[in-house]
N, C-alpha and C positions, 0 to 999 in steps of 0.2 A: 865164724864170721866169713862172709862171702868174699871171694877175691875180687879185685878191681877189674871190671870188664868194660868200663866206659859207658855203662847204662844207668848208673846210680842217679838218684834224683837231686843230690846235693853237689854244689860247686863251692868249695871252701877256699876263701882268699886269705892272704897273709895279714890283712888289716882287721881280721876277726869278723869279716862280713861273710855270710853264708847265703847262697842263692838256692832256692828250692823250686824245682820244675813242677808246675801244677799238673801237666798232662802225664807225668810219669806214673806207672802202675803202683809204685811204692809211695806216692805223694802223701796220703793220709797217715800211713804208718810212720814215715819219716817226720812229718809235721808234729805228730803227737810226742815223739821222742825228743825232737829238737826244742820244742816250746818249753820243756822243763828247765832249760838252762840258757836259752837265748831269747832275745826280744825281737818281735816282728816289727819291721820299720816301714815296709811298703808291700802292697799286695796287688800289683797289676795282674792282668788276666792270666798271663802265661808263666810268670816267674816271680815268686815272693822273695823278699830280701830280709834277712835276720842279721842281728849283730850280737855277738857274745861280749858282755861287759863284766867288769868286776862285780857289780851289784847283782847281775843276773846269776852269776856263779855262786856268790855268797848266799843268796836266797835259796838256790838249788841245794847247796850243802846243808843249810839250816833245816830243810825239809827232807833230808835223807839221801840226796844224790851225791855220789862220790866223783872225784875228778876222773877216775878210770871209766866211770859210766859215760861221762860226757865225751871223752875221747873215743870210746868204743862206738858210741852212736855215730859220730862223724866218720869213723873208719868204715862202719857197716854200710852207710848210705852214700859215701862220697864217690863221685865219678872218677876222681883222680887221686893220686897219693896226697895225703895231707901235707901242707907246708909245715916244716919242723917248727917254725916260729909259733904257729897256732897251738901245737901240743905243748910247747914249753910255756907259753903265756897262760894257758888254762891251768897248768900245774902250778905256776908261780902265783896266780891270783888266788887259787884255792888254798895254797900253802899259807897264805896270809890270814885265812879265816881261822880264828881261834889261836893264832900264834901269840897274841898279846892277851893276857888275862888281867882283869880288874877284880881284886878280891879284898878281903879285910880280915885281919887277925882278931880273934876274940878279945874284946875289951879295949882294942886300940881306938884312938881318936882320929885316925887317918886311914885312908885307903891305900892299897898297894897295887901298882902296875907292875906286872911281872912277865918275864919271858926268858927262855933259854937262849934266845938269839941276841948275842951281844951287839951285832951290827944294827939290828932294828932298834934296840933299846938306846943305843948311842945316838942314832938318828933322831929318835923321839926326844931324847934329853936335850938335844941342841936345837930343836925347832922352836922358834920364837912363839908361834901360835899356840904351843902346848906348855911352854915354860910357866906361864901365868897360873896354871892349874896345879903346879908342883909346890910342895913344901921343900925347904932347903934347896932352892934353885941352883945355888952355886956349889952344892956338894957333889963330889964325884959319884959316878954310877956305882950303886951298891951291888955286891955279889954275895949271894947266900950259898955257902958250901954245901949245906945239908940238902938243899933242893936243886943244886946246880943251876941256879937261875939268877938273872939280874933283876934289880928292883928299883922302883922310884916311888917315893911317898907322895900321895895326892891329897889335896884338900877335899874332904867329902862334899863340900858345898858345890863342887864343880863336877860331880859325877856324870851328869848328863852332858854338860858342855864338852867335857873331855872325850866322851864316846863319839859325840858329833864331829869333833875335830879329827879324831883318829880315823873315823870312816872316810872323811874327806881326804885324808892323807893316804888312804889305802890300807890301813891297818884296823879292820873291824875288831873291836874288843869283845872278848868273852867275859861278860859281867856275871860274876858269881858272888857278889857282895851280899845278896839276899834282900829281905824286905823288912819294913818296920812292923811292929805289932799293930793290930787294927781292932776296931770295935767289932764285936761279934753280933751276928744276926742269923737265925736259923732259916735256911732256904732249902726246903725239901720238895722234891718233885712228886706230883700226884701220879698214881697209876692210871687214874681215870680223870680226865679233865672235867671241870665244872659244867662245860657245855654238853657233857654226856659222852663224848668221844673217848675211846681208849687212847691213851697217850703212849705210843710206842716209839722209843728212840731208835732212829736209824743208825746202822753200823757206822757210817762215815761221820755222823754227828758225834758219836761217842769217841771215835778215833781222833777227830779234830780237837775235842775238849781235852782228851788225855795227852795229846801232843803238846798242847799249850801248858797244861797243868804240870807235866813233868814229874809226877809222883810227889808234888809238893816241895821239891828241892829248889835250891836257889838257882839252879840252871834252868828251871821252868818259870812260868809266871809272867813272861813278857814276850810279845810277839803277835803276829797277825794270822788270822784264819781266812783263807780265800775260798769262797763258795759262790755258786751262781745265785742270782736273785731267785727267790722262791724255794731255795733248797733248805731253808731253816737255820739261818745264821743266828737268829734270835734264840732258837733252841740251844745252840751251842753255847751262847752266853749264859743261859739259865743252867746248863749242866755245870759249867765252870763255877757259877755262883753257889750251886749246891755242894760242890766239892770243898769250897773255901769257907762258906758260912761267914762271910765278912760284910761289913757295911760297904755298899757299892754305889758308885756314882756312874750313871750311864749318860753319855753325851750323844745326842742324835741331831737329825737335820731339821726338825720342825715340830710344831705342836701335834700334827697328825701322827708323826712318828712316836712322840711321847705317849699319846693315847693308845697307840697300837702296842707298844711295849707294856704299858700298864695292863691292858686287856689280857695279853698273853701271860704275864706274871700271875695275875689273879686267877686265870683259867687253869694254868698248868703247874702252879706251885701252891704251897700251903700259906704263902704270904697273904696278909689281910690288908684291906684298904688303908688302915691307919699306919701301916709300915712303909707305904710307897708315896713319895712326894713328887710333885711337879714343880720344876723351876723354869719359868718361861716369862714371856711378856705379860701373861695373864695371871700367873700365880708365882709365889716365892716360897714354896714349902721345902723344908730341909728335913728329911726323915732318913731312917736307916738305909732305905733304898731310895735314891733320888735320881730322877730323870730330868736332864736339862737340855736345852737347845744350844747349838753352836752360836746361833744369832744373839741370844741374850748374853752369853758369856763375852762376846766380842763387841757388844754395844758400848758406846761411850759418847760423852757430850760433844767432843771435838777430837780432831786427829792428834792433838797434843795431850789430851787428857789420859788419865790412867784407866785401865780396864777394871771398873769398880766391881764387877761381878766375879772377878778372878778369886775373890775371897772365898767363894764356894769351895775351892779346892782344900781349904784349911778349916772349914766350918765343922767338919767331922773327921774322925780318924779313919778315913777310907782305907779299906784293904784291897779294893779292886776298882779300877777305872776302865769302863768299856767305851771304846771309841767306835760308834756305829758309823758305817759308811766312811771308813778312815781315809779313803782316797780324796774326800772333800774336806778333811779336817782343816780348818782355817790356820794359816801360818802363825798367828799370835798364840793360839792354843798349843800348837806344836812347840813353839818356843817355851811356853809355860811348862810343858811336859819335861823339859830339861831339869826343872827344879823339883820334880816329884818322882825321882827315880826309885825312891823307897817304897812306892806303891806298885802293886801288880798292875800290868797294863795289857789289855786285850783289844786288838784292832780287828774289826769285822768288815769285810769288803767283798765285792764281786770282782774287783780288779785292783791291782797295786799301782796302776797308772795314775799319775797326777799331771794335770795340765800345767802346773807351776814348776815342775822339775824337782820337787822336794822328796822324791822317793828314797834317797839316801838318808835323809833326816828321819823319815818314818822308820826306816830300818834301824837306825842307831838309837832313837829316843823311845819308840814304842816297842820295837823288837823285830826280828827277822820273820820271814814267812815260816810258820810252823806246820801249816797244812794247806794243801791245795787239791782240788778235785776238778778234773776236766769237765766242762759243761756237757759234752757229748756222752760221756760215760754215765752221768746221771740221767740224761735223756733216754739212753738205751735201757736203763734199769727202771724207767717209768717214774722217777722221782721228780722230774720237771717235765713240762710239756715239750712236745716236738714242735719247734718253731719253723715256719715257712717264711723266709725273708724275701721280699720282692722290692726292687727299686723301680718305680714307675717314672719314666722321663717324659715330660710334656713340653711343648714349645712355649716360648715366652709370648704372652699376649701381644698382639700386633700394636696396640696403643701404648705399650710400655717399652717398645724397642728403642725409640729415639732417646727417651729418658735414660735408659740403660747405657746406650752408647756414649752419652755425654757425662756420665757420672764417674766418680772415683771408685777405687776398689771396694771400700766398705759399703758405699751406697749401692754399688752393683750387686753385692751379695744380698742386701736387704730387698732390692727390687726383685731379684730372682726368687728369693724366698717367699715373697708375698704375691707371686705371679697368680693372677686371677684365674688362669686356666686350670689351676690345681682344684678349683671348686667343681669343675666338671668331673674330674677324676674321683673326688669325694662322693659325689652323687652316685656314680657308677658303683663304687665299692659298698656304699650303704645298701644299694639294691641287692648286691651279691651276698651281703651278710645280714639279711633280715633275720631277727631272732637272736643274733649274737650280742655279746656285751662289748661295746666298742669305746675306745678312748681316742679322740682326735686331739693330737698334742702338737704344740708349736711354741715358737719363741716370741712372736710379735703380737701384742694385744689387739691392735686394730684388725689384723688378719683373723684372729680367733673370734673377735666380736662379729665380724662379717660372716664367718662360717656358722657361728651359733645362730645368727639370724636366719641364715639359709636353711639350716637343719632343724630349727626350733628345739635344739638341745640346750640344756643348762651349761653355763660357762663358769669355770672356777679359775681365778687368778690369785696373785699374791695379795690383792686388795680385798678378796672375799673374806669376810669375818670367819674366824676359826669355827664357831658354832655352825654357821651356814655350810661351811665346807664339810664338816663332819656329817651334817644332816644329808647333804647330797651324796656323799660317799655311801652312807647307810642306805639311801634309796636305791643306789646302784647295786649294792650287795643284795638287797631284797628283791631286785628285779622290777621295781616300780619305774625306774629309769634305766634304759639300756644303752644310751649313748651320752657321753660327757665330752665337752670341749674343755681342755685343760691346758694351762701354761706350764712352765717349768716347775711349778710347785708340785707337780705329780711325778717329777723325775725320781724322787726318793721315798722309800719306806712308807708307801701307802698299801693298806691291806685290802685289795680288791681281787679275791681269789677267782671270781668268775669272769674277769676280763679276759677275753681271748682274741681280741683284734686291736691292734694299734695302727692308726693312720697318722704318720708323722708328716706334718706339712712344712715345718721349718725347725731349725736348730741353732745351737750356739757354735757357729763356724765349724771347725774340724774336730770337735770334742769327741774323742773316743769314749771317754767315761760316760758322757751323756747318752750316746747311742746304746751303750751297754746297759745303763740303768733303765732306759726306756723299754728295751726288749724285756728286761727283767720284770716289768709290770705285768706281763702276761704269761710268765713261766710257771706259775703254780699248776700242779697237776690237774688235768681236766677229766671229767667223767666221760666214758665212751672212748672216742678215738684219741684223746689226749693230744690234740693238735691246736696250735695257736698261729695266728697270722700277723706278721709285722710288715707294714707297707711304708716305704719311704718315698715321698713324692718329690722329685727334683726337677729343675728347669734345665733342659738340655742346652748345650753350647754356652753355658754361663759359668761364672765362678763357683756357683753352688755345687756343680758336679765335682770340682776339684776338692772341695771340703767334704763332700759326701764320701769320696774314696778314703779320706783320712778318718772320718767318723767310723767307717766300717772295719777299720784295721783290727781292733782287738777281737771282734766277733769272728772275723775271718780266721784269726789265729786259733780260735776255739772250735773251728770246723764248720762254721755257718757259711753258706754260700747265698749270695743275692741273685735271684733270677732278675733279668733285665727286661722290662716291657717298655716299648716306645709307643707313646700315644701320638697319633697324627693330629696336627692342629687343624 
């Protein structure tokens, strides 16, 4: 470890905030090490700010980082001596991970919460929010001499709810209760895909699946795998399915994603069409492998009505539930997951960030991060495309300035997003990328319709029928169409491997996950130079620039830098 000489890139503060100097020669090295256990909060040009949280430390430990590793990273790159409070807090938060176990004795009709820490168990025993999950609520804390641990009996119906409450309290439970017996279905992987391509599993895909599977023990079988878009998260899901050979329910973002999963399963496994069902607004098939949309599961007649399609969770004895794009998992399904903790649960995502702040619920109910692979590592190895990110700033159209000045905050954002000067930028980019496969993507339908008319490109929105949408995607894959104008329906899980340019004209405020997903649409490996281009067009000196900085936050943490180009009006 180097000695402190006042030149390190990190400034570590007592409130668990860490500042990282961008211009420092050790910036990238320190960023990669720091991001394994801290969350990036802001990324201004010269100094990025991170925060170390209990959840960031718990997820780091779940994927193999030790408390000493985190402290050593801070000590290695810190400009000054670490505040003692930071070291003690890291150790304290990490010490709580796995301190409380949730287990079950063979044949018992109850679960057991256990720990050697008398003070922690006493605190839990006396916490009103947890007492309702306990059997014998008024009984004294039980001590087991043979295991030298304290125990509390838990009603098994509240397994998920208890874990959720414990995580909120700061005691993430190590759940080793195990899983229910499930219906069997053989899922074997092909050595050669039906498409004719040899199906070679990548090393990181096998490692991710093995980290989740955990040798089939009760300590495995629940958790999230974090991989960039285009890195083959679907393949990881199939590897897990082939290890378990259980009836599987796959939940995903839309009909296009359902069809993509089905194509991949038929192409790369020995599963046949009669074994794979679609459960959506168009079909209601329930088969040994069933793929459903989040939208259909959360649809109901009124806000007071029951979620009628939740019965899908009990229609078969599922052995595995896969939550695709788990960072957008609707809160009602997350709550339902508390009731099905006896099923193995695999979350797949490019980012654990959620705009609703429910990351801790994903951790407790679906499981901790079991595997993570930095985007830039996969880019270096050629498994995803090298993305060139550019933010193009253009002035607000003259005729829109007075309307902007007199509008409220939300209206200001919309006016800036739909700035007609962006269309000049689009024309320029289309000339620059003749022959490329281009997605022009945005938030506001009237803006997209205007752009579609200007470019004579097909437009796809949420109102486009599923069959039409699939037909246009196929035309894009075939090369018959090289430019598509798309709304946010293209944010998730569409299989357009040849897309190599995205022109983002507007987005959903400061959504980091949306920016991440959109870049992911062009990260599939490309023939030749393996380069993709991501352009974000913003209106300078408006609220849109504030939100653009927030949108870019996660990608900045992954090592992407946005080149800034100013267009003169």
